[in-house]
C-alpha positions in Angstrom: 0.1 0.0 0.0 1.4 3.4 -1.0 -0.2 6.8 -0.4 1.1 9.9 -2.2 -0.2 13.2 -1.1 0.7 15.7 -3.7 2.7 18.6 -2.2 4.0 16.5 0.7 7.6 15.3 0.8 6.9 12.0 2.5 5.3 8.9 0.8 3.3 6.7 3.1 4.2 3.1 2.6 2.6 0.1 4.2 -0.7 -0.6 5.8 0.6 0.2 9.3 2.1 3.6 8.2 -1.3 4.3 6.4 -3.2 3.6 9.6 -0.9 5.7 11.6 -1.3 8.7 9.2 -5.0 8.4 9.4 -4.8 8.4 13.3 -2.6 11.7 13.2 -5.4 13.4 11.2 -8.1 13.0 13.9 -7.7 16.6 15.0 -9.1 17.8 11.7 -12.9 17.6 12.1 -15.0 17.3 8.9 -18.5 18.5 9.0 -19.4 17.8 5.3 -18.3 15.8 2.3 -19.6 16.4 -1.2 -18.7 14.1 -4.1 -18.8 15.6 -7.6 -17.8 12.5 -9.5 -16.7 8.8 -8.7 -15.3 6.9 -11.6 -14.2 3.4 -11.9 -12.7 1.3 -14.7 -10.8 -1.9 -14.3 -8.4 -1.7 -11.4 -8.4 2.1 -11.2 -10.8 4.5 -9.6 -11.1 8.0 -8.6 -13.4 10.4 -6.6 -13.4 14.3 -6.4 -15.4 16.9 -4.5 -15.3 19.3 -1.6 -14.5 18.7 2.0 -16.1 21.2 4.6 -14.2 21.4 7.8 -15.9 22.3 11.2 -13.7 25.4 11.3 -15.5 26.6 8.2 -12.6 26.0 5.7 -13.3 24.2 2.5 -11.0 22.1 0.4 -11.4 20.6 -3.1 -10.0 17.1 -3.3 -9.3 14.4 -5.8 -8.2 10.9 -5.0 -7.0 8.3 -7.6 -7.0 4.7 -6.6 -5.2 1.7 -7.9 -6.3 -1.7 -6.9 -4.4 -5.0 -7.3 -7.0 -6.2 -9.8 -10.3 -5.5 -11.2 -12.1 -8.1 -9.1 -14.5 -7.4 -6.3 -12.0 -8.8 -3.7 -9.1 -6.6 -5.0 -7.0 -4.9 -2.4 -6.0 -1.3 -2.5 -2.5 -0.9 -3.9 -1.9 2.9 -4.2 -3.6 6.2 -3.5 -2.6 9.6 -5.0 -4.4 12.4 -3.2 -4.8 16.1 -4.2 -6.1 18.7 -1.7 -6.5 22.3 -2.5 -7.9 25.0 -0.1 -10.7 26.8 -1.5 -11.4 30.6 -1.0 -13.9 31.4 1.8 -17.4 32.0 0.6 -18.1 34.7 3.2 -20.3 37.6 1.9 
C-alpha cells in the first residue's frame, strides 16, 4: 500500500504507516463531504469533490485509486491524493 499526497515530501508506505497517518489526522474535524464524481474502470478509480471542515474551511479534493486487480476482492495498492484550499465564501 502506497499513499502519495501531492505537495507533501513523504510517501506513506505500508498498511501500518497508512493507519498511523489516518490516526494523526483526527484533530481535523470534517462537517461535510460532497462528491462531484466517482469513476471506476478496471483496476483504477477516482473520486473528487469538496470537504467542509468544522472550522469553516473548504477544500477541493481528488483521490486516484489503484487496486491489485479489477475483481470485487481486490486490495488497495496505491492512492494519490490532491487537496486544494478553496477561498472562503463569506459575503
